[in-house]
C-alpha positions, 0 to 999 in steps of 0.5 A, a space after each residue: 224834607 223835599 218829597 211831601 207825598 205821592 200824587 194819585 189820580 186817574 191821569 197819574 194812574 194811567 201814567 203809571 200803567 203805560 209809562 211806569 211814572 210816579 208823581 209826587 208833590 215836592 218842595 217848591 225850591 227843590 231841583 230835579 237833581 234833589 228830587 231824583 236823589 231823594 226818591 232813589 234814597 227813599 225807595 232804592 230804585 234807579 231814577 232815569 228822569 224827573 220832570 217838574 211843573 207848577 200847579 195852578 194852586 202854586 204847588 210843585 209836582 214832580 213826574 219821576 221815571 224809573 229804570 225798571 218799568 215795574 218800580 212805580 207799582 212796587 213803590 205804591 204797593 209798599 206805601 199801601 196805595 195800590 
């Protein structure tokens, strides 16, 4: 499985509120295209961009932007986080 779990913090919540972006911890070997495909398949929302970064702990985090600005909030409510 490429996507491990969503990342929720104050900074991630601000990204969701202002830009409609969600953050996920993903497999270290996952590419941006694989992350976009998995998110679209899991949540049935069109992904426009994926940015990735490595944390200081060696985990890979993906920041996902959606075509619909409210898609991130809908996904988190479906997961029971918001």
